[in-house]
Structure formats: C-alpha cells, structure tokens
C-alpha positions, 0 to 999 in steps of 0.5 A: 472535488473530494471523492466519498470514502466507502466504509472499506477505504482508509485514507492514508495521505492527502493533499490539495493546492492551487496555482495561477499561471499568467501568460501573454497568449490566449492558449493555455501552455498546459492542459487544463484540469485535474489528475485523474485518480485510479484506484489501486489495491494491494492484498494484505491478507497474508500480512494480517494473518501473521499478526498475533493479538496481544494477550496481555493488558489493554493497549498492548502491542500487536506482534508480527509472528512468522515461522518456517515449517521445516517439516513441510515437503516444499522446505529445502532451505531457510530461504527456499520454502513456501513460507518465505516465498509467501512473505517475499510475494506480500512484500513485493506487492506492498512495495509496488503498491506503495510506489504507485501511491507515491507516483500518484501523489507526486503528480 
C-alpha cells in the first residue's frame, strides 16, 4: 500500500519487494505484516539560507555561501563562533536524519 504524498513532501528513495517463505509447520516463524513507517523530519532552514541564487545565465548553478562574522561579540576563534556552531548543528541534524532514513530503508 502506497502512502499519498502531500505537496510538502519529497520522496528521496523507495523500494518494494516480496518473498515467499515455506515451512513444514502451520505457525509462522516470523511476524506477518509490514514495517511501519514513522515520519522523520530534519530542519534545513539554515542550509537553505546559505544558498546564493545564481546571478548569471539561466541554468547556472546555485552556490553555498558561508561567512564568519569576525566582528560579532560571540566570535572567539575561527572555530568558536556562532556561525560555525550553527553550521555544525545543521550538519549533525542532517546526518542523524540520514541515518534514520537508511535504517528504515534497510529494515
């Protein structure tokens, strides 16, 4: 059974398959049924805010642009500053989401 996709969703990957298990007993050795899909989300706002729209010809590539504000009060070193912390948080969230999706797909 396929779930309906809402306009806000984007399907990244899918698969289907079937198998037949023959046994000599009347009881099933494994539970019958399907794996339940639990929706999982990831915030990508920070990442999308870093995308620069192309100013050149139609079809030009979008570019990620990231800059450290060295004059900001929270900036201590090139690594210890709010911009890098936000980037690392976004990367960790995206990585965790990716792992959840892979785990589900491998069930």
